[in-house]
N, C-alpha and C positions, 0 to 999 in steps of 0.2 A: 365839163360834160363832153362826152365823146362826140366827134363830128363825123366819124366814119360810118355811122349807122349801126355800130355794134352796141349791144346792150351792156350797160355798166355792171352787170352781175352775171353769174353763171347759174345755169339751171341743172340741178342734179336729178337723176332718175330716182324716184321714190322706191321704198322697199329695202328690206335688210339683205345685205350681201352675205354669201356663205362664208364660214370661218368664224374664229373666236373674236369676241368683242374686246378690243384693247382695254385693259384696266391699268390704272396707275401702279398698283402693287406688283402686278406681273411684269410690267415694264421695268420696274426698279430691280426685280430679281434677275431679269434677263440682262440688264446692264451690268450687274455684279458678276454674273456668270461669264460675261464677255471679258471681264477684267482678270478672271482667274487664269493662272498659267496653264498651258496645255502641254501634256506629255504624251508622246506617241500618237498625236492626233486626237486624244480623248480629253474631255474636260475633267478636271479634278473635282471630286465630290467633296463638299464641305463636311467636317466632322460633326456628328450629332451626339447627343447625350448617351444614346444607346451604344455607340462605338466606344466612347470614353469609359462607360461602365464595363463593357466587355474587356477592354484593355486592363482596367483595374483588377477585375476578377482573375484574369490570366496571370497578372503580376503577383497577386497574392498566392495563387496556387504554386507558382514557381518558387516563391519565397518559402512557402510551407514545406515543399519538397526538399529544398536545400537545407532548411533548418532541421527537418526530420533526419536527413542523412547525417548531418553533423552530430546530432544528439545520439543517433544509433552508434556511430563510431566511437563517441565518447563513452557511452555505456559499455560497449563491447570491450573497450580497453580495460575498464574496471572489472567486468565479468571475467576476463581472461586472467587477471591477477587473483581474483577470488577463487577461480578454479585451481590455481597453483597452490593456494593456501590450504586446500583440502588435503588431509593426511592420505598418503598412498594406501590403496586397497579399500578405501571406503565405498567406492562405487560398486564393488563386487557384491555388496550386501543389499543393494537396491533392487526392487522389483521392476521389471520392464514396464514402461508406460504403454498402455494399449490405446493408441490414437494420440491425438493432440490434446493439450490442456484446454484448448478452445471448445472441444466438444466431448471430452471424456472426463469422468471423475478422476481426480488426482490427489494423492496423499503426500504432503510435504511435512517432514519432521523438523521442527525448530528447536535447536539446543542452545540455551543461553549459559554462558560462563561469566564469572566476575572474579578475576584473579586479584583485584585490589582488595575486595572484601576478604578473600582468603588470606591475603597477606596481613590484614589487620589481626587475624587470629593465629598468625604464625604458620599458615599452611600455604605459602606462596606457590608451591609446586603442585597444589591440589588441582586436579582436572575434573572433579565431579561436575556434573551438569546441574547448575542451580535452577534452571527452568527447562521443562520439557513440554512441548505442545505440538499437537498434530493439526495441521491446517488441511482441510479437505474441501476441494472445489467440486461443485455439482452443477455444471452448466445447463443441463436439461431442466433442472428445477430452479435455475437462477439463484442458487443458494451457496453460501460460504459457511463452513462449520469449523469452529475452533474447539479442539478437545484438549483439556488440561490434564496432564499426567503428574500427580504429586511426586515430588522427588523422594519422599519417604515411603512410597508404596512398596510393600514387601513382595519380591518376585524371586524366581530362581535364576541365578546367573552362573552359568557353567556348573550347574549342579549344587550350588550353594545358595540358600535363602538369605537375601540381603536387600538393602534399599536399591531401587532401580537406578538412582543417580550414580551408584558405584560402577555401573557398566562403562561409563565414559572414562572413569579413572583406570579401570582394569584393561580395557581393550579399545579405547578411543571411540570415535563415532561409529565405526563399523560394528563393534559389539553392542553399542547403544541401539543401533538400528535393528540388529538381530533380536535383542531383548524386547523391544517394542513390538516387533512382528509376532513374537511368541505370545506376548501378552494380549494383543488385539485380535489375533487369528488371521486366517488366510484372506478374509474379505477386506482387510484394512492394511495391506502390505505397503510399506513405505516406498514411494517412487522417487522422491528427491529429498535432499537434506540441506539444511542451512544452519551453519554455526555462527552464533552472534557473540561477539566480545563486548560485554557491557561497559568495560572501561573505555573503549573507543566509541561506544554507541552515542555518547553525548555529542560528539562532533557531527555525527550524522543527523541527530535531531536538530542541532543548530543550523545545519545546512538546509534543512527543509522548512525552516522558519518556526520551529517549535511544534509541539503536539498538544492536543486537548485530551485529558484523562478525567474520567468520572470517578472521583474519590468517594468511596461508599460511606465513610464516616469521618468524624473529626479525629485528627491524629496529633499527638504530641510524642515524638519519638524519644528514644534514649539518646544520650549524648555521644555522637560519633561524627567524625569529619567536621570538627568545630570550625566555624567560619572566622573566628577571631585569632589574632596573632599571639596573644599572651595567655599563659596558663591560668592566671587569676581571672581573667575575663571569661575563659571557657568554663571555669568552675561555677560561675554565676549564671551561665547560659543554660536554660532549661532543656533545650533540644529543638528539633525541627517541627514546625507546625504546618498542618494542612487543613484547610476548611473542607467541609462536606460539599459535594457537588462537582460539576465540571470545572476543571482547573487548566489554564493554559500554562505549559511548562517549557522552559528552555532546556538545553541538554543537561546542564548541571543539576537543575531542580528535578528532572526526570530520573537522573542517576541516583540522587539522594532518595527519592520516593521508592525506587526499586530496591534499595538496600535496607529499608526499615525492618528491623527484627522485633521491635517492641513498641507498643502503644501504651503510654502511661494513662490514657483515658479509657482503655479497654483491657481489663485483666485477662480476658479470654483470647487475646491476640496471640497467635502462634506463628511459627516460621512458614506455615502454609499460606498465611495472608501475604507474606513477602513474595512467595512464588506467584500469587495472583496479581500482585502489583507489577512484578516483572513482566508477566504475560500481557497485562493491560498496556504497559509501555510499548511492548513489541507490536501488539495489535494496532495501536494508535499510529505507530511509526510506519507500519506496512500500509495502513490506509492512506497516510499522507504521501507515501512514495508512489502509490498507484493512482493518485489524483491526476486528472487531466491537466491541472495547472503546472505540474512538474515538467510538462513538455517544453515550456518556455525556457527553462533554465538548463535543460539537459546538455546543450552544447558546451556549457561552462563548467558544470559540476557533476556530470554524469559519471565520470570515472571515480571521483572522490567519494561519492555517495556509498559506494560498495566497499570502502576501506575496512569497516569493522566486520565484514562478512567473509566466510569461506563456504563454498557451495559447489555442487556438481551441475547446477542449472546453467543453461546457455542464455545468451541475449534474447534469442527467440522465445525461450521458455518464460523469461521475465516479462516480455511484451505480451505474451498470451495471458499470463497470470494477471497483469495489470488490467487487461480488457475484461477478463472474467470477473474480477473484483468490481470493476466499474459497473458492469451490467447486473451484478447480484442485487436482487431485491430483498433477500432475507438473510440475516446474520443470526446464526445459532451458536450459543456458547454452552459447551458441555464440560463435564469433569468426571473423572473416575474418583473413587474414594473407598471408604470402608470404615472400619472401627479402629480407633487409636489405641495402641498398646505399647508402652515403654519406648516411645519415640518412633514406632513403626505404624504404618497404616495397613491393616490386613484387608485385602480385597474381599468384596461380597458379591453375591449373585446379581445384585442390582447393576454391577458393572457390565454384565452381559447385555442387559437391557439398554444401557447407555450406548454400547457399540451399535446396536440395532437402530437407535435414534440418530446416531451420527451417519449411518448408511442411508437413512431416509426410509427404512422399512417400518419404522414406528414413529408416531408423533412425539415431539419433544415433551418430556415430563420433568417438572422441577424435582429437586430432592424431596424425599418423603418427610413429612413432619416428624421432628424428633431425632433426625439423623445428624443434626448439628453441622459443624464446620466442614466435616469430611464426608457428608452425604453425597453420593453420586446422583447425577441428573443433568438436565439441559434446560436452558431458558432461551427465549427468543428475543431478538432485537435489543432494546435498551433495558430490558429487565436485568436484575442482578440477583446473585445468590444470597439467600438470607443467612 
């Protein structure tokens, strides 16, 4: 006990003092802040999840830009080689593009050749176009239209009536373009051309991971390209079989499918069906090429993807076409036709109506009943010609 007269305790003045009330949590944060290194006289702010997220997003954007640039240069290299493969003088027959593919209707002529098939029949130097198809983009309607042109369609080529596929043999792609322009009229002039070599096409299909084709009926083909090594085994082999419905095909299977000239299960099968098969393979491959998933592999295979192709289109044209196809909400399939006579297809007035449907001036109409395999008309989406 104190002897000096002082009180053994202190008396504090009551009432709350001004300022923040000390809390244990705040004290702990302040102590941690004091331990942070200081640069330039300022305390270093701790990293939050927001800052980490922003950094991750920026890193992904930079990676995407680098990847896109690598893919662009890879594709550009392949396009440059494809431009060199186009026969000289071809571009002089093309109609000038009014505007960009992104915002203006564009007509692209696809010409398919299959020299291996010709070689089997002793015509290895034959340059007839086995498949002719006009691809029309219509960005304002978000629509893509494929117009099939039968190779046996009778037209005037340099004043002589003959099958339209002979134009390629006589004057190359330039004369083929001019012949198609004359056939379809001034409203469907060809703006770009793409030549496809089916013999090399199988490597392209394998490169994109295969394609899916909707086979319209069961098929048992004639015996060609026997898969067996001995003649005895090939004589016992009945032919290639395809089930009805969507079929996933690798490059070799798609090539076989595009070459079938006879179906033992369907006596009405004609070479016109083979042309439809080739066009179905081309359409499925184009759809796969324009898929957004192709962006991932472009830096690795962008150049090789264009090996089977010769074209006047630029890299920028292909990028625009891919975007337009990606945004297209409606796919229309049309075909010219007529009456069959001694191996020729004589055009009819219904072909004029089909051209109007391709242009979008008339609603798509299927072939009239009774017109058969060669009836002209259009179907929408997943519908098929009867």
